[in-house]
Structures are given as structure tokens and as C-alpha cells.
C-alpha positions as CSV (number, residue, x, y, z in Angstrom):
1,G,-80.2,-16.7,82.2
2,R,-77.3,-15.1,80.4
3,G,-78.0,-12.3,78.1
4,R,-81.6,-11.9,79.1
5,K,-82.9,-8.4,78.5
6,E,-84.3,-6.7,81.5
7,T,-85.5,-3.2,82.3
8,G,-85.0,-1.1,85.4
9,T,-84.5,2.4,86.8
10,I,-81.3,4.1,88.0
11,N,-81.7,4.7,91.7
12,T,-78.2,6.0,92.6
13,W,-75.3,7.3,90.5
14,N,-71.9,8.3,91.6
15,M,-70.7,10.9,89.2
16,D,-67.0,10.8,90.4
17,K,-66.6,7.1,90.1
18,Q,-69.0,6.7,87.1
19,F,-71.1,3.9,88.6
20,G,-74.5,3.4,90.0
21,F,-77.2,1.0,91.0
22,V,-80.3,-0.1,89.1
23,S,-83.7,-1.1,90.6
24,C,-84.8,-4.0,88.4
25,D,-88.4,-4.1,87.2
26,S,-88.2,-7.9,87.7
27,G,-87.9,-7.3,91.4
28,R,-84.5,-8.9,91.8
29,V,-81.9,-7.2,94.0
30,D,-80.4,-3.9,92.8
31,L,-77.7,-4.4,90.2
32,F,-74.4,-2.6,89.9
33,T,-73.7,-0.8,86.7
34,H,-71.0,1.4,85.3
35,S,-70.8,4.0,82.5
36,E,-68.4,1.7,80.7
37,Y,-71.2,-0.9,80.4
38,I,-73.3,1.5,78.3
39,K,-73.5,0.0,74.8
40,D,-74.0,3.1,72.7
41,T,-70.9,5.4,72.5
42,Q,-73.0,8.6,72.4
43,Q,-75.0,7.5,75.4
44,R,-71.8,6.5,77.2
45,Y,-70.4,10.0,76.5
46,E,-73.5,11.6,77.8
47,A,-73.5,9.5,81.0
48,K,-69.8,10.3,81.6
49,N,-70.3,14.0,81.2
50,H,-73.7,14.6,82.6
51,G,-74.1,11.6,84.8
52,M,-77.2,9.4,85.1
53,R,-80.1,10.5,87.2
54,R,-82.3,8.8,89.6
55,G,-85.3,7.7,87.6
56,D,-83.5,7.2,84.3
57,R,-85.0,4.2,82.6
58,I,-82.6,1.6,81.2
59,E,-82.6,-1.7,79.4
60,F,-79.8,-4.1,80.0
61,E,-78.5,-7.6,80.2
62,V,-77.7,-9.2,83.5
63,R,-74.2,-10.6,84.0
64,E,-74.4,-13.0,86.9
65,P,-71.6,-13.0,89.5
66,D,-68.7,-15.2,88.7
67,G,-65.3,-15.6,90.4
68,G,-64.1,-12.2,91.3
69,R,-67.4,-10.4,91.1
70,K,-69.6,-10.8,94.2
71,S,-72.8,-9.3,92.7
72,A,-74.7,-9.4,89.5
73,E,-74.3,-6.5,87.1
74,A,-76.3,-4.7,84.5
75,Y,-74.3,-4.5,81.3
76,N,-74.9,-3.7,77.6
77,V,-77.0,-0.9,79.1
78,V,-79.3,1.0,76.8
79,L,-80.6,4.3,78.0
80,V,-84.3,4.4,77.3
81,D,-85.6,7.6,78.8
82,F,-82.4,9.5,78.8
83,K,-82.2,11.0,75.3
84,A,-85.7,12.4,75.7
85,R,-84.6,14.3,78.8
86,S,-81.6,16.0,77.2
87,R,-83.7,16.9,74.2
88,S,-86.4,18.6,76.3
89,R,-83.7,20.4,78.1
90,S,-82.3,22.0,74.9
91,R,-85.8,22.6,73.6
92,S,-86.7,24.7,76.6
93,R,-83.4,26.5,76.2
94,S,-84.0,27.3,72.5
95,R,-87.6,28.4,73.3
96,R,-86.2,30.8,75.8
97,Q,-83.7,32.1,73.3
98,S,-86.2,32.6,70.5
99,R,-88.4,34.5,72.8
100,R,-85.5,36.7,73.8
101,R,-84.5,37.0,70.2
102,S,-88.0,38.1,69.0
103,R,-88.2,40.6,71.8
104,S,-84.9,42.2,70.8
105,R,-85.8,42.0,67.1
106,S,-88.9,44.1,67.8
107,R,-86.8,46.5,69.8
108,R,-84.4,46.7,66.9
109,R,-87.3,47.4,64.5
110,D,-88.4,50.5,66.5
111,P,-85.3,52.7,66.2
112,P,-84.9,53.0,62.4
113,P,-88.2,54.9,61.8
114,R,-87.2,57.4,64.6
115,R,-83.9,57.8,62.8
116,D,-85.6,58.3,59.5
117,R,-88.0,61.0,60.6
118,P,-85.4,63.7,61.5
119,Q,-83.8,63.1,58.1
120,Q,-87.1,63.7,56.3
121,N,-87.5,66.9,58.3
122,E,-84.1,68.1,57.1
123,K,-85.0,67.7,53.5
């Protein structure tokens, strides 16, 4: 059973200590996992800085308990539904900005004609 890929969902995450627990789709007991167990460096960085959230979907390998460890762990973790979330967050932010930008652009477009008119009258 070593190195078998499983999937699950983060159910708790401790931001300070950088660890959490995973509910396994296979129905086995919750597994301990840690941000250091995340395979991809970018994902590991994201997890360390923004934390994992309840409901994040992950894929992982199960490391069975041995010697010092009392419980099985999820390691070689791959975040499945994590990147999508951060992308949608930035998308909504940029949408808000572009809306704000277009509004200010139209506001900027108004003044020049007003400024031009008096000049034409002076001529």
C-alpha cells in the first residue's frame, strides 16, 4: 500500500503550525498533513502564505505509520482545487478594477471638451 495515490479534502488547517487534516475519499481515518509535504514548490508557497482552506481538494500518497509516527500521513500532496480558487479571486479583483478604470476613463473624457469650449469662444 505504499505510494498509492488517494484523494481527499482538507477539513482543518492550522495556519500558525502549517499542518492540517485530510478527510480521505476512501473513507479511512483522517490523515495528518503538513505544508512541507506539498510536492510543488509554488503550491507549497501558496499554502504557507495563504493557508489551506476547508474543502480544498488534494491528491496525495499515504505514508503508513512507522516507528516514531503514530498515525498515517498524507504526503506528496498535490493541490487539485486550490489554484482555481486563487485564480478566481484575482479575476474578480481585476474585474472590479477594470470597471473602476472604465468609469474613471469616461469621467476623464468629459472635462477636455468643456476646457476646449471657452478657448474657442476667446478666439
